[in-house]
N, C-alpha and C positions, 0 to 999 in steps of 0.2 A: 255759927259757924271759923274757925280759926282761920289764918291763911298755908300756914303747915296742913292741915285735912284740906284748903284745895287743890295743893301742889300735889302730893301724894295721891291719894284715892285715881285724880286721871292718869300719874303714873305706873301705878299700880293695877288702872287696866289695861293703859301696853303690855307690860308686862304678860300679863295673863293672854293676851291675843298673841302677841309673837308667833306663837306656833303658829296658828295657824298662817301668817305670809313665810315662814319658811321654806327654801328648796331644799330639796332633795341636795346631799354634795357628791356632785357625781364619783364615780370611781375613779381612783386610780390608774397605770397601764399595769403595775403588777397586778390587779385583781381583776382587769379585763381580762388581761392575760388570763390567768386561772379562772375565774368564769368561761374562758372559749375552753380551755381542757376539760373544763367540765365536760360541757355540751357535747364534746364531739365525743360522742358516744362508741361508734366504731373505730377512733381514733385513727382516720385517715387525714388528719389536718385542715379539715377541712370543716364548713357546718352544713348540712341541706338546712329544706325549711325547718321542718319539725325540731331537730336541732339546734335551732337559732332561735326558737320560738321557743325553748325552755332552759335558755342562757339570758334570757327578758326578766327583767322583776313584774310579779304578778300584772301591777297594774296597768303595764304597757302593752299586756298579753292580748290586751283585745284589742288595738289595732295594729296588728302583727300582719297581716295580711298587708296593707295599707303601706308599714314602714320595709317588707319583703321587694316588693316592689318598686316602691318610690328612691329606699334611701341604701338597698343592700346589696338586691341581684343588681346592678345596672345592666351586667354585658348579659342578664336571659342564659346563664348556664347552670341555675339549678344550685348553685353552694357561692358560698364566702370562705375564701380562704385567711386564712390567722391575722395575714400581713392585711386583710381588708378590713373585715373585724374591726382587728387595732386602730383602722386610721378611719373608721366607725363617726361620727359627732350623731350621738344619740341627744333627745330631748328636743326641745323647741325649735327649729329652724329659725334663723333669725330674723329679724325685721329688715 
């Protein structure tokens, strides 16, 4: 095997593995605002738990109860306003 093949083969393997390491890009503030508007089914300017869950990406919906109680409805009033929603930091908590 020549030196060129020794360099190219491992580099090609990294290119194939790169999507597995890629993290989803967080939505922009505009995308988050649009997501809120879409989820606010009754157009009252706030999301109840069911509306909030509908705004989550499918991969996060399984953790909806935990997310709602620990991060979203911190004051326990049963809903989240648009301002609260836009201020949420979603995704893994920093270590």
